[in-house]
N, CA, C and O of each residue as an XYZ file, in Angstrom:
772
protein
N      38.880    -44.656     30.531
C      40.333    -44.728     30.645
C      40.952    -44.028     29.437
O      40.323    -43.915     28.385
N      42.150    -43.574     29.591
C      42.823    -42.828     28.543
C      43.230    -43.735     27.385
O      43.255    -44.958     27.519
N      43.550    -43.117     26.244
C      43.950    -43.874     25.061
C      45.386    -44.386     25.143
O      45.776    -45.247     24.355
N      46.176    -43.871     26.083
C      47.572    -44.291     26.166
C      47.762    -45.507     27.065
O      48.877    -45.778     27.513
N      46.679    -46.245     27.334
C      46.758    -47.497     28.084
C      45.995    -48.583     27.333
O      45.113    -48.302     26.521
N      46.357    -49.829     27.625
C      45.739    -50.991     26.978
C      45.287    -51.940     28.078
O      46.059    -52.240     28.989
N      44.053    -52.414     28.008
C      43.593    -53.384     29.000
C      44.177    -54.753     28.682
O      44.179    -55.194     27.532
N      44.671    -55.415     29.719
C      45.242    -56.754     29.576
C      44.601    -57.669     30.612
O      43.978    -57.211     31.570
N      44.766    -58.952     30.404
C      44.288    -59.933     31.375
C      45.323    -61.044     31.492
O      46.213    -61.175     30.651
N      45.193    -61.837     32.541
C      46.100    -62.969     32.726
C      45.673    -64.060     31.763
O      44.541    -64.542     31.809
N      46.593    -64.442     30.891
C      46.293    -65.460     29.886
C      46.876    -66.816     30.227
O      46.510    -67.823     29.622
N      47.789    -66.849     31.203
C      48.384    -68.114     31.606
C      49.439    -67.913     32.672
O      50.023    -66.836     32.793
N      49.676    -68.969     33.449
C      50.721    -68.975     34.466
C      51.505    -70.261     34.275
O      50.928    -71.348     34.241
N      52.836    -70.135     34.148
C      53.683    -71.295     33.902
C      54.809    -71.326     34.917
O      55.575    -70.367     35.009
N      54.931    -72.414     35.688
C      56.056    -72.517     36.619
C      57.382    -72.552     35.857
O      57.480    -73.152     34.786
N      58.394    -71.902     36.424
C      59.756    -71.957     35.879
C      60.678    -72.387     37.018
O      60.235    -72.542     38.156
N      61.935    -72.574     36.715
C      62.889    -73.008     37.743
C      63.033    -71.975     38.855
O      63.297    -72.335     40.002
N      62.863    -70.697     38.529
C      63.090    -69.631     39.504
C      61.823    -68.964     39.997
O      61.906    -67.983     40.737
N      60.658    -69.453     39.620
C      59.404    -68.822     40.018
C      58.304    -69.203     39.067
O      58.091    -70.382     38.786
N      57.598    -68.194     38.567
C      56.523    -68.420     37.608
C      56.561    -67.336     36.534
O      56.920    -66.188     36.797
N      56.187    -67.724     35.335
C      56.007    -66.778     34.241
C      54.513    -66.499     34.151
O      53.716    -67.418     33.959
N      54.135    -65.238     34.288
C      52.734    -64.838     34.174
C      52.569    -64.159     32.819
O      53.202    -63.143     32.533
N      51.709    -64.741     31.996
C      51.446    -64.202     30.660
C      50.278    -63.228     30.755
O      49.181    -63.598     31.174
N      50.523    -61.981     30.364
C      49.487    -60.949     30.355
C      49.319    -60.459     28.932
O      50.292    -60.393     28.182
N      48.108    -60.117     28.551
C      47.917    -59.578     27.219
C      46.468    -59.515     26.810
O      45.553    -59.615     27.628
N      46.288    -59.346     25.508
C      44.961    -59.300     24.895
C      45.063    -59.974     23.527
O      46.013    -60.715     23.276
N      44.102    -59.726     22.645
C      44.117    -60.371     21.327
C      45.289    -59.901     20.480
O      45.734    -60.609     19.576
N      45.788    -58.705     20.774
C      46.860    -58.101     19.970
C      48.242    -58.654     20.324
O      49.058    -58.901     19.435
N      48.508    -58.847     21.626
C      49.860    -59.184     22.068
C      49.812    -59.796     23.464
O      48.903    -59.523     24.249
N      50.814    -60.632     23.757
C      50.979    -61.219     25.087
C      52.419    -60.993     25.521
O      53.346    -61.154     24.727
N      52.604    -60.618     26.783
C      53.954    -60.452     27.318
C      54.062    -61.198     28.642
O      53.058    -61.657     29.188
N      55.290    -61.316     29.156
C      55.541    -62.119     30.347
C      56.135    -61.263     31.452
O      57.014    -60.432     31.223
N      55.626    -61.493     32.661
C      56.210    -60.935     33.875
C      56.594    -62.118     34.746
O      55.797    -63.037     34.934
N      57.810    -62.101     35.280
C      58.282    -63.184     36.140
C      58.002    -62.835     37.596
O      58.271    -61.718     38.038
N      57.462    -63.794     38.335
C      57.115    -63.591     39.739
C      57.649    -64.767     40.543
O      58.022    -65.792     39.972
N      57.690    -64.627     41.871
C      58.132    -65.757     42.676
C      57.021    -66.802     42.778
O      55.868    -66.539     42.436
N      57.392    -67.993     43.254
C      56.437    -69.109     43.291
C      55.183    -68.783     44.102
O      54.076    -69.138     43.696
N      55.344    -68.117     45.235
C      54.186    -67.860     46.100
C      53.166    -66.955     45.420
O      51.963    -67.198     45.517
N      53.630    -65.922     44.736
C      52.699    -65.027     44.051
C      52.112    -65.722     42.821
O      50.932    -65.551     42.517
N      52.929    -66.500     42.117
C      52.406    -67.273     40.988
C      51.305    -68.220     41.436
O      50.287    -68.363     40.760
N      51.513    -68.873     42.588
C      50.485    -69.763     43.132
C      49.236    -68.986     43.520
O      48.120    -69.453     43.293
N      49.415    -67.796     44.108
C      48.271    -66.969     44.492
C      47.461    -66.553     43.261
O      46.231    -66.548     43.294
N      48.155    -66.205     42.180
C      47.463    -65.843     40.937
C      46.683    -67.045     40.409
O      45.510    -66.924     40.056
N      47.342    -68.210     40.356
C      46.689    -69.415     39.841
C      45.498    -69.823     40.714
O      44.452    -70.200     40.185
N      45.639    -69.754     42.038
C      44.543    -70.113     42.934
C      43.361    -69.158     42.755
O      42.207    -69.584     42.796
N      43.643    -67.876     42.556
C      42.570    -66.902     42.356
C      41.848    -67.165     41.041
O      40.618    -67.127     40.988
N      42.604    -67.432     39.982
C      41.997    -67.742     38.685
C      41.116    -68.980     38.790
O      40.021    -69.018     38.227
N      41.594    -69.994     39.514
C      40.857    -71.253     39.641
C      39.773    -71.214     40.708
O      39.030    -72.183     40.860
N      39.666    -70.114     41.450
C      38.641    -69.993     42.482
C      38.843    -70.932     43.659
O      37.871    -71.386     44.264
N      40.092    -71.228     43.991
C      40.403    -72.135     45.090
C      40.044    -71.474     46.418
O      40.464    -70.351     46.697
N      39.274    -72.172     47.222
C      38.919    -71.687     48.561
C      40.045    -72.034     49.522
O      40.568    -73.149     49.506
N      40.413    -71.074     50.356
C      41.513    -71.277     51.297
C      40.964    -71.406     52.713
O      39.976    -70.762     53.068
N      41.609    -72.238     53.512
C      41.187    -72.401     54.902
C      41.408    -71.127     55.703
O      40.572    -70.748     56.523
N      42.524    -70.474     55.464
C      42.875    -69.248     56.171
C      43.280    -68.204     55.135
O      43.784    -68.557     54.068
N      43.064    -66.916     55.437
C      43.430    -65.886     54.458
C      44.941    -65.808     54.250
O      45.720    -65.824     55.203
N      45.330    -65.723     52.983
C      46.728    -65.494     52.638
C      46.979    -63.986     52.609
O      46.056    -63.197     52.809
N      48.209    -63.595     52.363
C      48.584    -62.178     52.418
C      47.705    -61.302     51.536
O      47.255    -60.241     51.971
N      47.457    -61.732     50.305
C      46.648    -60.917     49.397
C      45.196    -60.865     49.852
O      44.520    -59.855     49.656
N      44.713    -61.941     50.456
C      43.364    -61.937     51.026
C      43.300    -60.903     52.156
O      42.346    -60.132     52.256
N      44.332    -60.904     53.003
C      44.385    -59.958     54.108
C      44.347    -58.519     53.603
O      43.611    -57.689     54.136
N      45.135    -58.228     52.581
C      45.152    -56.872     52.019
C      43.756    -56.498     51.518
O      43.281    -55.389     51.762
N      43.109    -57.419     50.825
C      41.750    -57.164     50.336
C      40.782    -56.904     51.472
O      39.939    -56.013     51.371
N      40.889    -57.678     52.568
C      40.016    -57.484     53.732
C      40.280    -56.139     54.408
O      39.350    -55.478     54.871
N      41.551    -55.739     54.462
C      41.887    -54.439     55.053
C      41.286    -53.313     54.219
O      40.698    -52.378     54.763
N      41.433    -53.402     52.901
C      40.860    -52.369     52.032
C      39.353    -52.280     52.232
O      38.799    -51.187     52.348
N      38.702    -53.423     52.272
C      37.255    -53.460     52.482
C      36.891    -52.830     53.823
O      35.951    -52.040     53.910
N      37.638    -53.184     54.863
C      37.379    -52.635     56.193
C      37.562    -51.129     56.260
O      36.878    -50.455     57.030
N      38.468    -50.600     55.470
C      38.712    -49.160     55.450
C      37.783    -48.423     54.487
O      37.823    -47.196     54.391
N      36.963    -49.165     53.788
C      36.040    -48.543     52.838
C      36.701    -48.141     51.535
O      36.185    -47.286     50.815
N      37.833    -48.745     51.224
C      38.540    -48.444     49.969
C      38.261    -49.546     48.954
O      38.177    -50.724     49.299
N      38.121    -49.141     47.704
C      37.903    -50.108     46.627
C      39.019    -49.956     45.608
O      39.412    -48.846     45.249
N      39.517    -51.088     45.153
C      40.523    -51.055     44.107
C      39.827    -50.638     42.821
O      38.893    -51.299     42.369
N      40.283    -49.547     42.238
C      39.679    -49.054     41.007
C      40.256    -49.805     39.810
O      39.515    -50.376     39.010
N      41.594    -49.799     39.692
C      42.273    -50.559     38.646
C      43.752    -50.622     38.948
O      44.254    -49.927     39.832
N      44.444    -51.466     38.201
C      45.895    -51.620     38.287
C      46.482    -51.151     36.970
O      45.942    -51.438     35.901
N      47.585    -50.432     37.049
C      48.262    -49.957     35.842
C      49.719    -50.376     35.885
O      50.460    -49.967     36.779
N      50.135    -51.188     34.923
C      51.552    -51.516     34.750
C      52.116    -50.357     33.942
O      51.900    -50.261     32.733
N      52.837    -49.484     34.622
C      53.176    -48.201     34.019
C      54.592    -48.071     33.487
O      54.897    -47.115     32.775
N      55.476    -49.031     33.826
C      56.849    -48.882     33.345
C      57.548    -50.232     33.359
O      57.154    -51.148     34.081
N      58.582    -50.336     32.553
C      59.466    -51.501     32.550
C      60.878    -50.985     32.319
O      61.117    -50.136     31.461
N      61.814    -51.520     33.111
C      63.202    -51.099     32.993
C      64.081    -52.331     33.146
O      64.141    -52.930     34.219
N      64.762    -52.707     32.072
C      65.646    -53.867     32.049
C      64.957    -55.123     32.583
O      65.523    -55.859     33.392
N      63.744    -55.354     32.124
C      63.008    -56.558     32.496
C      62.251    -56.468     33.805
O      61.526    -57.398     34.156
N      62.399    -55.371     34.539
C      61.664    -55.183     35.780
C      60.452    -54.297     35.501
O      60.580    -53.185     34.988
N      59.274    -54.814     35.849
C      58.036    -54.082     35.619
C      57.641    -53.327     36.883
O      57.947    -53.749     37.998
N      56.959    -52.207     36.689
C      56.487    -51.359     37.777
C      54.988    -51.156     37.599
O      54.485    -51.130     36.476
N      54.285    -51.013     38.711
C      52.833    -50.850     38.620
C      52.343    -49.831     39.642
O      53.042    -49.479     40.592
N      51.124    -49.374     39.413
C      50.428    -48.477     40.329
C      49.056    -49.086     40.592
O      48.388    -49.572     39.679
N      48.652    -49.050     41.856
C      47.315    -49.489     42.252
C      46.524    -48.231     42.552
O      46.960    -47.402     43.352
N      45.370    -48.075     41.925
C      44.524    -46.920     42.195
C      43.348    -47.350     43.055
O      42.548    -48.203     42.671
N      43.267    -46.736     44.229
C      42.194    -47.022     45.172
C      41.247    -45.836     45.216
O      41.658    -44.685     45.069
N      39.988    -46.132     45.418
C      38.974    -45.093     45.523
C      38.301    -45.245     46.883
O      37.844    -46.326     47.256
N      38.256    -44.142     47.606
C      37.600    -44.137     48.914
C      36.494    -43.096     48.897
O      36.651    -42.007     48.344
N      35.377    -43.449     49.512
C      34.283    -42.502     49.617
C      33.663    -42.663     50.999
O      33.291    -43.763     51.407
N      33.559    -41.544     51.710
C      32.935    -41.567     53.024
C      32.242    -40.235     53.263
O      32.058    -39.451     52.332
N      31.858    -39.977     54.511
C      31.121    -38.751     54.838
C      31.944    -37.491     54.580
O      31.382    -36.402     54.459
N      33.256    -37.623     54.495
C      34.110    -36.471     54.242
C      34.308    -36.189     52.759
O      34.817    -35.130     52.393
N      33.914    -37.116     51.910
C      34.036    -36.914     50.479
C      34.703    -38.081     49.782
O      34.814    -39.177     50.333
N      35.147    -37.828     48.555
C      35.789    -38.852     47.740
C      37.293    -38.608     47.709
O      37.766    -37.472     47.752
N      38.022    -39.710     47.635
C      39.480    -39.597     47.583
C      40.014    -40.716     46.704
O      39.573    -41.861     46.806
N      40.970    -40.378     45.836
C      41.646    -41.373     45.005
C      43.086    -41.455     45.493
O      43.778    -40.444     45.615
N      43.517    -42.671     45.768
C      44.874    -42.901     46.266
C      45.610    -43.754     45.253
O      45.094    -44.780     44.807
N      46.807    -43.338     44.888
C      47.634    -44.086     43.947
C      48.848    -44.618     44.704
O      49.580    -43.857     45.337
N      49.054    -45.951     44.631
C      50.111    -46.589     45.407
C      51.063    -47.330     44.478
O      50.630    -48.038     43.568
N      52.359    -47.164     44.712
C      53.380    -47.903     43.987
C      53.326    -49.359     44.461
O      53.271    -49.618     45.663
N      53.341    -50.304     43.525
C      53.224    -51.718     43.903
C      53.904    -52.597     42.859
O      54.142    -52.178     41.726
N      54.211    -53.826     43.269
C      54.733    -54.789     42.308
C      53.579    -55.236     41.408
O      52.460    -55.409     41.892
N      53.824    -55.426     40.122
C      52.762    -55.926     39.242
C      52.217    -57.277     39.691
O      51.035    -57.563     39.499
N      53.065    -58.103     40.283
C      52.619    -59.423     40.720
C      51.553    -59.315     41.803
O      50.491    -59.928     41.691
N      51.827    -58.541     42.848
C      50.851    -58.356     43.920
C      49.603    -57.644     43.401
O      48.480    -57.998     43.761
N      49.812    -56.646     42.558
C      48.697    -55.891     41.995
C      47.768    -56.786     41.188
O      46.546    -56.639     41.232
N      48.367    -57.717     40.451
C      47.581    -58.640     39.631
C      46.694    -59.518     40.505
O      45.522    -59.719     40.188
N      47.234    -60.041     41.596
C      46.434    -60.873     42.503
C      45.251    -60.069     43.036
O      44.120    -60.556     43.034
N      45.503    -58.842     43.493
C      44.433    -58.014     44.033
C      43.371    -57.711     42.982
O      42.175    -57.771     43.266
N      43.810    -57.385     41.771
C      42.856    -57.094     40.696
C      42.002    -58.321     40.373
O      40.795    -58.198     40.163
N      42.615    -59.489     40.333
C      41.863    -60.716     40.065
C      40.874    -61.006     41.190
O      39.723    -61.355     40.931
N      41.321    -60.864     42.440
C      40.443    -61.133     43.573
C      39.227    -60.216     43.576
O      38.117    -60.648     43.886
N      39.440    -58.954     43.230
C      38.363    -57.978     43.294
C      37.696    -57.740     41.935
O      36.861    -56.849     41.780
N      38.090    -58.563     40.955
C      37.502    -58.489     39.613
C      37.565    -57.061     39.043
O      36.571    -56.508     38.573
N      38.757    -56.504     39.105
C      39.016    -55.163     38.607
C      39.969    -55.241     37.424
O      40.734    -56.198     37.311
N      39.935    -54.245     36.538
C      40.763    -54.303     35.329
C      42.250    -54.070     35.590
O      42.651    -53.400     36.543
N      43.042    -54.655     34.700
C      44.493    -54.455     34.686
C      44.819    -53.766     33.368
O      44.394    -54.209     32.301
N      45.569    -52.691     33.452
C      45.976    -51.961     32.263
C      47.500    -51.933     32.175
O      48.195    -52.018     33.188
N      48.002    -51.815     30.958
C      49.425    -51.568     30.714
C      49.511    -50.263     29.945
O      48.700    -50.003     29.056
N      50.490    -49.447     30.286
C      50.669    -48.216     29.518
C      51.028    -48.603     28.086
O      51.619    -49.655     27.846
N      50.667    -47.751     27.152
C      50.961    -48.010     25.735
C      52.466    -48.143     25.544
O      52.915    -48.955     24.735
N      53.250    -47.357     26.277
C      54.714    -47.418     26.178
C      55.216    -48.814     26.561
O      56.061    -49.384     25.871
N      54.696    -49.357     27.658
C      55.090    -50.693     28.098
C      54.611    -51.728     27.088
O      55.386    -52.579     26.653
N      53.349    -51.657     26.719
C      52.750    -52.647     25.830
C      53.460    -52.699     24.482
O      53.724    -53.779     23.954
N      53.765    -51.532     23.929
C      54.442    -51.495     22.633
C      55.900    -51.930     22.727
O      56.462    -52.420     21.747
N      56.519    -51.757     23.893
C      57.935    -52.048     24.041
C      58.283    -53.487     24.397
O      59.435    -53.892     24.244
N      57.305    -54.274     24.872
C      57.610    -55.648     25.275
C      57.513    -56.597     24.082
O      56.815    -56.335     23.102
N      58.237    -57.703     24.204
C      58.229    -58.712     23.152
C      56.904    -59.472     23.157
O      56.379    -59.810     24.218
N      56.373    -59.735     21.974
C      55.127    -60.500     21.854
C      55.427    -61.975     22.087
O      56.209    -62.583     21.357
N      54.799    -62.542     23.108
C      55.003    -63.942     23.486
C      53.765    -64.789     23.204
O      53.598    -65.848     23.810
N      52.905    -64.349     22.308
C      51.655    -65.058     22.017
C      51.903    -66.483     21.533
O      51.214    -67.408     21.961
N      52.879    -66.670     20.645
C      53.159    -68.015     20.131
C      53.698    -68.921     21.237
O      53.348    -70.099     21.306
N      54.537    -68.375     22.087
C      55.077    -69.154     23.209
C      53.940    -69.581     24.119
O      53.873    -70.740     24.531
N      53.039    -68.649     24.439
C      51.902    -68.978     25.296
C      51.075    -70.101     24.684
O      50.663    -71.026     25.384
N      50.836    -70.023     23.396
C      50.035    -71.061     22.731
C      50.695    -72.425     22.867
O      50.023    -73.422     23.133
N      52.002    -72.469     22.685
C      52.710    -73.748     22.815
C      52.701    -74.244     24.260
O      52.560    -75.443     24.501
N      52.851    -73.331     25.223
C      52.813    -73.719     26.635
C      51.437    -74.284     26.979
O      51.335    -75.314     27.645
N      50.387    -73.614     26.528
C      49.024    -74.100     26.812
C      48.770    -75.455     26.163
O      48.101    -76.309     26.747
N      49.299    -75.658     24.959
C      49.166    -76.967     24.309
C      49.890    -78.037     25.108
O      49.371    -79.139     25.286
N      51.092    -77.716     25.593
C      51.861    -78.671     26.385
C      51.125    -79.006     27.677
O      51.059    -80.173     28.065
N      50.570    -77.993     28.350
C      49.835    -78.227     29.585
C      48.598    -79.085     29.331
O      48.266    -79.952     30.138
N      47.921    -78.846     28.219
C      46.738    -79.642     27.877
C      47.135    -81.091     27.612
O      46.419    -82.013     28.003
N      48.263    -81.293     26.954
C      48.726    -82.651     26.670
C      49.145    -83.382     27.937
O      48.921    -84.585     28.073
N      49.760    -82.640     28.874
C      50.135    -83.259     30.141
C      48.902    -83.643     30.949
O      48.895    -84.655     31.651
N      47.859    -82.822     30.843
C      46.624    -83.112     31.565
C      45.857    -84.258     30.924
O      45.170    -85.016     31.609
N      45.976    -84.382     29.596
C      45.273    -85.438     28.860
C      46.270    -86.107     27.919
O      46.428    -85.667     26.781
N      46.948    -87.170     28.377
C      47.981    -87.819     27.571
C      47.457    -88.374     26.246
O      48.249    -88.694     25.360
N      46.152    -88.490     26.101
C      45.586    -89.017     24.870
C      45.742    -88.041     23.707
O      45.630    -88.430     22.544
N      46.003    -86.766     24.027
C      46.186    -85.789     22.958
C      47.471    -86.085     22.198
O      48.472    -86.483     22.793
N      47.444    -85.895     20.907
C      48.645    -86.127     20.092
C      49.691    -85.084     20.442
O      49.387    -83.901     20.600
N      50.944    -85.550     20.561
C      52.018    -84.628     20.913
C      52.508    -83.882     19.684
O      52.636    -84.444     18.596
N      52.776    -82.604     19.892
C      53.285    -81.742     18.842
C      54.802    -81.708     18.931
O      55.357    -81.701     20.030
N      55.473    -81.687     17.797
C      56.933    -81.683     17.798
C      57.504    -80.341     18.223
O      58.628    -80.283     18.720
N      56.741    -79.241     18.035
C      57.308    -77.927     18.326
C      56.900    -77.389     19.684
O      57.013    -76.186     19.920
N      56.431    -78.237     20.580
C      56.057    -77.752     21.898
C      57.306    -77.506     22.741
O      58.302    -78.216     22.602
N      57.252    -76.484     23.628
C      58.422    -76.234     24.461
C      58.492    -77.246     25.592
O      57.467    -77.687     26.112
N      59.724    -77.611     25.971
C      59.837    -78.410     27.177
C      60.309    -77.488     28.289
O      60.632    -76.328     28.035
N      60.353    -77.984     29.510
C      60.659    -77.128     30.647
C      62.035    -76.493     30.528
O      62.246    -75.391     31.034
N      62.985    -77.171     29.864
C      64.312    -76.585     29.689
C      64.252    -75.320     28.846
O      65.055    -74.407     29.038
N      63.297    -75.258     27.904
C      63.154    -74.074     27.067
C      62.691    -72.872     27.869
O      62.912    -71.733     27.460
N      62.052    -73.112     29.006
C      61.520    -72.021     29.791
C      62.510    -71.529     30.835
O      62.159    -70.675     31.650
N      63.728    -72.038     30.836
C      64.739    -71.622     31.789
C      65.761    -70.742     31.108
O      65.810    -70.650     29.881
N      66.566    -70.103     31.911
C      67.575    -69.168     31.427
C      68.544    -69.860     30.483
O      69.014    -70.965     30.755
N      68.835    -69.201     29.377
C      69.770    -69.697     28.392
C      71.138    -69.106     28.694
O      71.255    -67.895     28.880
N      72.181    -69.939     28.748
C      73.518    -69.446     29.064
C      74.044    -68.487     28.011
O      74.840    -67.605     28.336
N      73.627    -68.629     26.764
C      74.098    -67.771     25.689
C      73.170    -66.567     25.583
O      72.138    -66.640     24.917
N      73.524    -65.465     26.229
C      72.669    -64.288     26.241
C      72.615    -63.604     24.883
O      71.705    -62.814     24.633
N      73.568    -63.889     24.001
C      73.583    -63.245     22.693
C      72.677    -63.937     21.695
O      72.532    -63.444     20.576
N      72.063    -65.052     22.044
C      71.229    -65.798     21.118
C      69.814    -65.245     21.135
O      68.965    -65.724     21.887
N      69.560    -64.233     20.303
C      68.247    -63.611     20.248
C      67.235    -64.462     19.501
O      66.033    -64.210     19.590
N      67.700    -65.474     18.761
C      66.772    -66.306     18.006
C      66.035    -67.292     18.886
O      65.001    -67.816     18.473
N      66.525    -67.563     20.079
C      65.877    -68.511     20.978
C      64.783    -67.791     21.749
O      65.044    -67.206     22.800
N      63.552    -67.830     21.230
C      62.462    -67.082     21.833
C      62.009    -67.649     23.161
O      61.257    -66.986     23.875
N      62.430    -68.835     23.521
C      62.045    -69.412     24.805
C      63.102    -69.194     25.860
O      62.815    -69.371     27.043
N      64.303    -68.819     25.490
C      65.402    -68.709     26.430
C      65.188    -67.651     27.498
O      65.791    -67.732     28.568
N      64.338    -66.655     27.234
C      64.129    -65.581     28.189
C      63.166    -65.954     29.299
O      63.128    -65.272     30.323
N      62.386    -67.015     29.133
C      61.351    -67.339     30.108
C      61.938    -67.929     31.361
O      61.835    -69.156     31.373
N      62.445    -67.479     32.278
C      62.952    -68.115     33.467
C      64.159    -67.360     33.953
O      64.714    -67.672     35.006
N      64.573    -66.362     33.187
C      65.690    -65.582     33.652
C      65.193    -64.611     34.703
O      63.993    -64.508     34.960
N      66.110    -63.917     35.291
C      65.799    -62.902     36.298
C      65.120    -63.505     37.501
O      63.989    -63.150     37.835
N      65.829    -64.442     38.168
C      65.236    -65.072     39.337
C      64.926    -64.062     40.419
O      64.122    -64.347     41.306
N      65.532    -62.901     40.376
C      65.261    -61.882     41.384
C      64.263    -60.854     40.902
O      64.085    -59.830     41.563
N      63.591    -61.085     39.756
C      62.649    -60.109     39.218
C      61.578    -59.736     40.213
O      61.216    -58.565     40.324
N      61.064    -60.716     40.940
C      59.984    -60.411     41.857
C      60.444    -59.426     42.922
O      59.687    -58.555     43.348
N      61.711    -59.579     43.350
C      62.239    -58.664     44.339
C      62.485    -57.289     43.725
O      62.417    -56.274     44.417
N      62.775    -57.260     42.399
C      63.044    -55.977     41.747
C      61.767    -55.248     41.385
O      61.784    -54.026     41.240
N      60.631    -55.979     41.230
C      59.384    -55.322     40.846
C      58.987    -54.352     41.930
O      59.144    -54.622     43.121
N      58.476    -53.230     41.504
C      58.037    -52.212     42.465
C      56.611    -51.854     42.204
O      56.048    -51.012     42.904
C-alpha cells in the first residue's frame, strides 16, 4: 500500500442518541465516524462473531460478491467534508478472462462491515487521518465506562463520560467540550457516500 494511507481498525462502538459512534484508529490516533443504529449493530455483531438466523444486508452483499467471484481487497476512507466521511471499496476479480480491479464509492459504515466480515484491511488517507480530531482519550473513557457497567464491582472514575456527554451540545462555539461532538450529525449516515 502507498505511504499516503494509514491502516486503521475498529477500536470501539458506542451507541448515541442518534445512532452509533464508531471509533477507528491505530496506536497513533483514534477518530469517530457516526453511523445509524442498524449499521452500528452490524459492526458490533461482526466484531463479536454473532451468528444470525438469516442473512442481513451486509451478509447478502458478501454472498453476492462471493458468488460473482469478487473479493474485497481493502476499504479506503478517502475524504471527509464537514464531518461527512467518504470511502472507496476495492474489489478484485479474477476469472478465465483475466484480472480486474473495481473501485466502488461507498459509505464508510457499510464498507467497514464488509471489511470486518471478510477480514480485510481498512485504510484512511493520510489527509483524512491527519485532519481529524484525536479521540483516543474519549475512547479510553468510554471503554472504562462500558467495563464498569458490565462489572459494577469496578471502582467508578470521576472523569468518565456519561451518555449526555456523547450527545450533541447546544453550544456549538464551545470547542473545549471534547465530548460534545459525539452524537451530532444525526443524518451523517445518510450523508456518507
